[in-house]
VMD Tcl script that draws the C-alpha trace (Angstrom):
set ca {
  {154.39 -44.74 32.85}
  {153.10 -42.20 30.36}
  {149.88 -42.42 28.43}
  {146.41 -40.89 28.25}
  {145.43 -41.58 31.88}
  {148.71 -40.16 33.14}
  {148.56 -37.07 30.92}
  {145.01 -36.26 31.94}
  {145.91 -36.78 35.61}
  {148.76 -34.27 35.38}
  {146.37 -31.77 33.85}
  {143.73 -32.36 36.55}
  {146.35 -31.84 39.25}
  {147.75 -28.67 37.70}
  {145.64 -27.31 34.81}
  {147.78 -24.24 34.03}
  {144.97 -22.67 32.04}
  {145.74 -19.45 30.18}
  {143.78 -16.40 31.28}
  {140.06 -17.07 30.85}
  {138.47 -15.26 27.93}
  {135.25 -13.59 29.06}
  {133.29 -15.92 26.78}
  {134.61 -18.97 28.69}
  {133.46 -17.47 31.98}
  {130.04 -16.76 30.47}
  {129.73 -20.35 29.19}
  {130.55 -21.88 32.58}
  {128.27 -19.48 34.43}
  {125.45 -20.33 32.02}
  {126.00 -24.00 32.91}
  {125.58 -23.26 36.61}
  {122.56 -21.03 36.00}
  {120.79 -23.52 33.76}
  {121.55 -26.55 35.92}
  {120.50 -24.98 39.19}
  {117.34 -23.67 37.53}
  {116.37 -27.05 36.10}
  {117.45 -28.78 39.31}
  {115.05 -26.69 41.35}
  {112.32 -27.09 38.74}
  {112.70 -30.87 38.99}
  {112.86 -31.02 42.77}
  {109.46 -32.69 43.17}
  {109.71 -35.20 40.32}
  {109.14 -38.85 41.33}
  {112.73 -39.89 40.62}
  {114.00 -37.17 42.98}
  {111.65 -38.29 45.76}
  {112.87 -41.85 45.33}
  {116.52 -40.75 45.41}
  {115.89 -38.82 48.62}
  {114.19 -41.82 50.22}
  {117.08 -44.02 49.13}
  {119.60 -41.65 50.70}
  {117.54 -41.44 53.91}
  {117.52 -45.24 54.18}
  {121.31 -45.29 54.32}
  {121.02 -43.56 57.70}
  {124.18 -41.58 57.05}
  {124.93 -38.92 59.64}
  {127.17 -36.96 57.26}
  {126.17 -33.30 56.85}
  {128.61 -32.15 54.20}
  {126.61 -30.60 51.35}
  {123.23 -29.05 50.69}
  {120.36 -30.91 49.03}
  {118.45 -28.83 46.47}
  {119.82 -25.59 47.97}
  {117.90 -26.13 51.23}
  {118.97 -26.61 54.84}
  {118.71 -30.37 54.30}
  {122.23 -31.79 54.34}
  {123.79 -35.06 53.19}
  {127.16 -36.52 52.32}
  {128.84 -35.04 49.25}
  {128.03 -38.11 47.16}
  {124.41 -38.27 48.28}
  {123.86 -34.55 47.66}
  {125.40 -34.93 44.20}
  {123.15 -37.94 43.53}
  {119.95 -36.09 44.41}
  {120.91 -32.78 42.82}
  {122.14 -34.43 39.62}
  {118.96 -36.47 39.26}
  {116.86 -33.37 39.88}
  {118.81 -31.38 37.30}
  {118.11 -34.00 34.64}
  {114.62 -35.06 35.77}
  {112.77 -32.74 33.37}
  {115.26 -33.19 30.50}
  {115.45 -29.41 30.36}
  {119.18 -29.08 31.10}
  {122.00 -28.00 28.79}
  {123.59 -30.10 26.04}
  {127.13 -30.55 24.66}
  {129.79 -33.23 24.14}
  {127.17 -35.79 23.15}
  {125.31 -35.47 26.44}
  {124.44 -33.13 29.30}
  {127.68 -31.87 30.88}
  {126.42 -29.45 33.50}
  {123.87 -31.74 35.13}
  {126.80 -33.96 36.16}
  {129.58 -31.41 36.64}
  {127.64 -28.77 38.56}
  {126.16 -31.05 41.27}
  {129.54 -32.72 41.80}
  {131.37 -29.38 41.95}
  {128.77 -27.79 44.23}
  {128.88 -30.66 46.72}
  {132.67 -30.99 46.75}
  {133.13 -27.22 46.69}
  {130.85 -26.73 49.65}
  {132.59 -29.47 51.63}
  {136.05 -28.06 50.85}
  {134.92 -24.47 51.49}
  {135.85 -23.38 47.97}
  {135.19 -20.08 46.23}
  {133.15 -19.48 43.11}
  {136.39 -19.05 41.16}
  {137.53 -22.48 42.41}
  {134.23 -23.97 41.26}
  {134.51 -22.35 37.85}
  {138.02 -23.72 37.38}
  {137.00 -27.21 38.52}
  {134.07 -27.20 36.09}
  {136.47 -26.30 33.27}
  {138.83 -29.12 34.30}
  {135.95 -31.59 34.14}
  {134.66 -30.17 30.86}
  {138.08 -30.38 29.21}
  {138.62 -34.01 30.28}
  {135.11 -34.92 29.08}
  {135.79 -33.16 25.76}
  {139.12 -34.94 25.33}
  {137.50 -38.34 25.79}
  {134.52 -37.42 23.59}
  {136.76 -36.25 20.73}
  {138.54 -39.63 20.53}
  {135.50 -41.75 19.60}
  {134.28 -41.68 15.99}
  {131.19 -43.92 16.41}
  {128.13 -42.30 18.05}
  {127.69 -43.53 21.61}
  {123.90 -43.50 21.41}
  {123.84 -45.97 18.51}
  {125.90 -48.38 20.61}
  {123.56 -48.00 23.56}
  {125.80 -45.85 25.76}
  {124.49 -42.66 27.36}
  {127.45 -40.22 27.19}
  {126.14 -38.18 30.12}
  {126.77 -41.20 32.32}
  {129.79 -42.89 30.76}
  {131.79 -39.73 29.93}
  {130.33 -37.64 32.72}
  {131.52 -39.92 35.51}
  {135.16 -39.49 34.48}
  {134.78 -35.79 33.68}
  {133.20 -35.11 37.06}
  {135.87 -37.17 38.83}
  {138.46 -34.89 37.24}
  {136.61 -31.82 38.54}
  {136.26 -33.21 42.07}
  {139.85 -34.49 42.20}
  {141.02 -30.99 41.34}
  {138.88 -29.44 44.08}
  {140.15 -31.99 46.61}
  {143.75 -31.11 45.72}
  {144.84 -34.67 44.91}
  {148.39 -35.09 43.66}
  {149.03 -36.27 40.10}
  {149.28 -39.96 41.02}
  {146.09 -39.80 43.05}
  {144.34 -38.05 40.14}
  {145.46 -40.91 37.92}
  {143.92 -43.43 40.31}
  {140.71 -41.37 40.55}
  {140.27 -41.23 36.77}
  {140.90 -44.97 36.51}
  {138.52 -45.85 39.33}
  {135.76 -43.59 37.98}
  {136.14 -45.28 34.59}
  {135.17 -48.57 36.24}
  {132.11 -46.88 37.75}
  {130.85 -45.38 34.48}
  {127.67 -46.78 32.96}
  {124.32 -45.75 31.51}
  {122.09 -47.21 28.79}
  {120.09 -45.49 26.07}
  {117.51 -48.26 26.51}
  {116.48 -46.54 29.74}
  {115.63 -43.22 28.05}
  {112.07 -42.16 28.74}
  {112.10 -43.67 32.24}
  {113.13 -42.46 35.70}
  {116.47 -44.21 35.23}
  {117.73 -41.67 32.69}
  {117.91 -38.75 35.15}
  {119.37 -41.13 37.70}
  {122.27 -41.62 35.25}
  {123.31 -38.01 35.86}
  {122.96 -38.26 39.63}
  {124.89 -41.52 39.78}
  {127.66 -40.13 37.57}
  {128.10 -37.14 39.91}
  {127.94 -39.35 43.02}
  {130.39 -41.93 41.64}
  {132.81 -39.14 40.81}
  {132.78 -37.99 44.43}
  {133.06 -41.56 45.74}
  {136.00 -42.31 43.45}
  {137.95 -39.28 44.63}
  {137.25 -39.91 48.31}
  {138.24 -43.57 48.11}
  {141.49 -42.66 46.35}
  {142.17 -40.04 49.03}
  {141.93 -42.89 51.56}
  {144.50 -44.91 49.65}
  {142.60 -46.94 47.03}
  {144.56 -47.56 43.84}
  {143.65 -48.39 40.24}
  {145.37 -49.15 36.95}
  {147.70 -46.45 35.65}
  {146.46 -46.95 32.07}
  {142.77 -47.73 32.61}
  {141.57 -45.26 29.97}
  {143.81 -46.32 27.08}
  {144.50 -50.02 27.89}
  {143.41 -52.51 25.20}
  {140.91 -53.89 27.72}
  {140.20 -50.53 29.29}
  {137.62 -47.77 29.28}
  {137.84 -46.43 25.71}
  {138.06 -49.94 24.23}
  {135.09 -51.18 26.22}
  {132.94 -48.28 25.01}
  {133.99 -48.81 21.39}
  {133.16 -52.35 20.18}
  {134.31 -51.48 16.63}
  {137.55 -50.05 18.11}
  {137.08 -46.88 16.06}
  {138.67 -44.91 18.87}
  {141.96 -43.07 19.35}
  {143.80 -44.51 22.35}
  {147.32 -43.45 21.44}
  {147.42 -39.74 20.56}
  {148.97 -37.52 23.19}
  {146.76 -35.34 25.37}
  {149.72 -33.35 26.65}
  {148.36 -30.09 25.20}
  {145.03 -30.29 27.03}
  {144.18 -27.00 28.69}
  {146.35 -24.86 26.43}
  {143.20 -23.81 24.59}
  {139.59 -23.97 25.71}
  {137.39 -26.64 24.18}
  {134.51 -24.86 25.85}
  {134.93 -22.26 23.09}
  {134.71 -25.01 20.45}
  {131.74 -26.97 21.81}
  {130.14 -24.50 24.22}
  {126.82 -25.29 25.90}
  {123.45 -25.48 24.19}
  {120.60 -24.26 26.40}
  {117.28 -26.02 25.87}
  {114.11 -24.13 25.05}
  {111.94 -27.23 25.39}
  {111.91 -29.92 28.14}
  {112.22 -32.79 25.66}
  {115.05 -34.81 24.19}
  {117.34 -32.45 22.28}
  {116.92 -34.64 19.21}
  {113.44 -33.10 18.76}
  {114.36 -29.44 19.07}
  {115.19 -28.51 15.49}
  {111.94 -30.07 14.29}
  {109.96 -28.27 17.01}
  {111.49 -24.95 15.92}
  {110.54 -25.68 12.31}
  {106.96 -26.64 13.17}
  {106.41 -23.62 15.40}
  {107.70 -21.34 12.66}
  {105.39 -22.91 10.06}
  {102.41 -22.78 12.42}
  {103.00 -19.10 13.13}
  {103.73 -18.12 9.52}
  {100.72 -19.88 8.03}
  {98.29 -19.82 11.00}
  {98.06 -23.62 10.82}
  {95.34 -25.51 12.63}
  {96.06 -29.04 13.82}
  {92.73 -30.44 12.62}
  {93.57 -29.40 9.04}
  {96.79 -31.44 8.95}
  {96.96 -34.63 6.91}
  {100.59 -35.56 7.64}
  {103.80 -34.33 9.27}
  {107.01 -35.65 7.74}
  {110.22 -35.21 9.71}
  {113.78 -35.89 8.64}
  {116.44 -36.45 11.31}
  {119.74 -38.29 11.85}
  {120.34 -41.91 12.84}
  {121.51 -41.19 16.39}
  {118.58 -38.87 16.96}
  {116.12 -41.52 15.81}
  {117.72 -44.10 18.10}
  {117.02 -41.89 21.11}
  {113.39 -41.19 20.21}
  {112.15 -44.66 21.02}
  {108.59 -43.85 22.13}
  {106.30 -43.66 19.10}
  {103.01 -43.76 20.98}
  {103.77 -42.42 24.46}
  {101.24 -42.65 27.25}
  {102.95 -40.62 29.99}
  {104.62 -37.24 30.04}
  {107.92 -38.95 30.86}
  {107.66 -41.19 27.80}
  {106.66 -38.22 25.66}
  {110.02 -36.53 26.25}
  {111.51 -39.14 23.90}
  {108.87 -39.06 21.18}
  {109.11 -37.11 17.94}
  {105.44 -37.88 17.41}
  {104.51 -36.11 20.62}
  {106.85 -33.17 20.04}
  {105.33 -32.54 16.62}
  {101.76 -32.95 17.84}
  {102.27 -30.63 20.81}
  {103.86 -27.95 18.64}
  {100.85 -27.89 16.31}
  {98.06 -28.48 18.84}
  {99.29 -26.25 21.69}
  {101.63 -23.98 19.77}
  {104.32 -24.79 22.31}
  {106.18 -27.66 23.96}
  {106.66 -26.75 27.60}
  {106.43 -28.20 31.08}
  {102.65 -27.78 31.06}
  {102.42 -30.03 27.98}
  {104.65 -32.77 29.40}
  {101.89 -34.24 31.56}
  {100.05 -37.54 31.37}
  {96.79 -35.66 30.92}
  {97.95 -33.62 27.94}
  {99.62 -36.61 26.28}
  {96.29 -38.42 26.52}
  {94.12 -35.73 24.94}
  {92.30 -36.89 21.78}
  {93.81 -34.14 19.60}
  {97.37 -35.15 20.56}
  {96.76 -38.86 20.16}
  {95.16 -38.35 16.76}
  {97.93 -36.11 15.42}
  {100.73 -38.37 16.68}
  {99.45 -41.01 14.24}
  {100.12 -38.60 11.36}
  {103.81 -38.09 12.10}
  {106.33 -39.84 9.86}
  {110.06 -40.06 10.59}
  {112.69 -40.54 7.91}
  {116.37 -40.95 8.71}
  {119.39 -39.56 6.89}
  {122.97 -40.71 7.32}
  {124.66 -37.29 7.43}
  {126.72 -36.16 10.42}
  {127.17 -32.68 11.84}
  {130.91 -32.02 12.37}
  {130.15 -29.87 15.42}
  {127.54 -32.15 17.02}
  {128.25 -35.66 15.68}
  {125.14 -37.18 17.27}
  {122.99 -35.03 14.96}
  {122.47 -34.99 11.22}
  {123.84 -32.04 9.29}
  {120.31 -30.62 9.10}
  {116.79 -31.58 10.10}
  {113.72 -30.89 7.98}
  {109.98 -30.95 8.41}
  {107.10 -30.95 5.92}
  {103.41 -30.44 6.67}
  {100.71 -31.54 4.24}
  {97.19 -30.27 4.82}
  {94.03 -32.20 4.00}
  {93.43 -29.91 1.02}
  {96.80 -30.91 -0.48}
  {98.72 -27.77 0.47}
  {102.30 -28.48 1.49}
  {104.55 -26.35 3.69}
  {108.27 -27.05 4.13}
  {110.77 -25.81 6.68}
  {113.85 -26.17 4.53}
  {117.11 -27.21 6.20}
  {117.24 -26.47 9.95}
  {120.89 -26.24 10.94}
  {120.81 -25.39 14.65}
  {118.06 -25.30 17.26}
  {117.39 -22.01 18.99}
  {119.51 -21.94 22.14}
  {122.26 -24.00 20.51}
  {125.81 -22.89 21.25}
  {125.91 -21.70 17.63}
  {122.58 -19.88 18.00}
  {122.63 -18.89 21.68}
  {119.82 -17.51 23.77}
  {120.00 -13.86 24.71}
  {120.78 -13.08 28.34}
  {117.16 -12.01 28.93}
  {115.96 -15.40 27.63}
  {118.38 -17.22 29.96}
  {117.13 -15.20 32.90}
  {113.50 -15.80 31.98}
  {114.04 -19.55 31.86}
  {115.82 -19.53 35.22}
  {113.15 -17.44 36.91}
  {110.40 -19.60 35.43}
  {112.12 -22.75 36.74}
  {112.59 -21.32 40.23}
  {109.38 -19.32 40.67}
  {107.34 -19.86 43.83}
  {109.93 -21.75 45.88}
  {109.40 -20.83 49.51}
  {112.30 -18.96 51.05}
  {114.22 -18.61 47.78}
  {115.14 -15.20 46.37}
  {115.55 -16.37 42.79}
  {116.57 -12.94 41.51}
  {119.43 -12.75 44.01}
  {120.46 -16.33 43.21}
  {120.53 -15.54 39.51}
  {122.76 -12.52 40.13}
  {125.16 -14.60 42.27}
  {125.43 -17.28 39.59}
  {125.96 -14.60 36.95}
  {129.01 -13.47 38.93}
  {130.30 -16.89 39.94}
  {133.93 -15.77 39.79}
  {133.22 -13.14 42.42}
  {131.52 -15.46 44.93}
  {133.84 -15.83 47.91}
  {132.36 -19.08 49.25}
  {130.20 -21.71 47.54}
  {128.02 -21.76 50.65}
  {126.62 -18.41 49.47}
  {125.00 -20.35 46.60}
  {124.19 -23.67 48.23}
  {122.25 -22.20 51.17}
}
mol new
graphics top color blue
foreach p $ca { graphics top sphere $p radius 0.5 }
foreach p [lrange $ca 0 end-1] q [lrange $ca 1 end] { graphics top cylinder $p $q radius 0.2 }
display resetview
């Protein structure tokens, strides 16, 4: 039988990529750098502690992969669960393909790669396999996942990561087909859980389910040969309006690199990416006009429909809730002059200046769509009106700083990584950064995971 599931499985088994352009290598390495940095930064978050307790309660004796780059070991799936949740716990990880690719792909690849004694080049190739499958699935749906309630990181990431792990495990084409189909049945994650500990767990569960799917198939478990494209299958289930392409061939996947088309956007702020363009605009206006928060009468923001659907917390109380609040993002930018990890605390969210300014934020929604990032409007805008009647406008803001179309400089990437990993006992973060920056040259993944 031929069809989408079969075509993707053949690619996963034998990608036959052309020679990697240097830019592709740089993109993948940036995904590993950013994910491992944010993973270590999030290592002590409550959701990560809970995930570790949950894994400990299973009483598994498996010692297959490293947890949080320490000597603590767990099964591949459990390590992927914890590391994926940690990578997404601060919402500081990279963005593309409607979600957060690296916080699912990297933990799954690291765990499987360590278990299979793979090289850095193997890990890079597996990441690309997963990215390409994720991109293929993402490109077929015309209706924004977030509006429908689906979190793409979880529902697309589970299948993408299964592709990456299946490749590392060396499954044959038929087994890869079963693994993709099984992982499709495991994929889930709801936008309604944004702003809670469940959202980062989406990433960890996607990575863990990917590993579980591959290992069960390796033991002989089977699944439908057309689970992705079937009329009652994966793509149909995720698309209630059926505005999805289930029939076009994917036989050319891997002949070019979608990573060059979509890239990875590296976050400058540990908040939902839907706030970033507005934050940039507000920080620019504050700096240009020396604005003081207590002089502001109103802040008017203009964003897209999908963005607004994600930013559900209009009067957040906790730092976790504030990550999904345009009101908080705007208030923090003007009160503190920044939106960083030190601002995403319950104490800062509760300060009188923040709570007062959040009441002055207005959100309007436009129905335009960015052709590069369909979950965003074509442009965002922000307007500040002072109490004396003076008005300042940002104009159209096309891309956030750090976006794949407006990338961070290497020094900025390194600074973020070192900030995220500073002060961890026993960790040489400079050496780790250099290893990740030369992932292709790493002979064994264990050099990174220990």
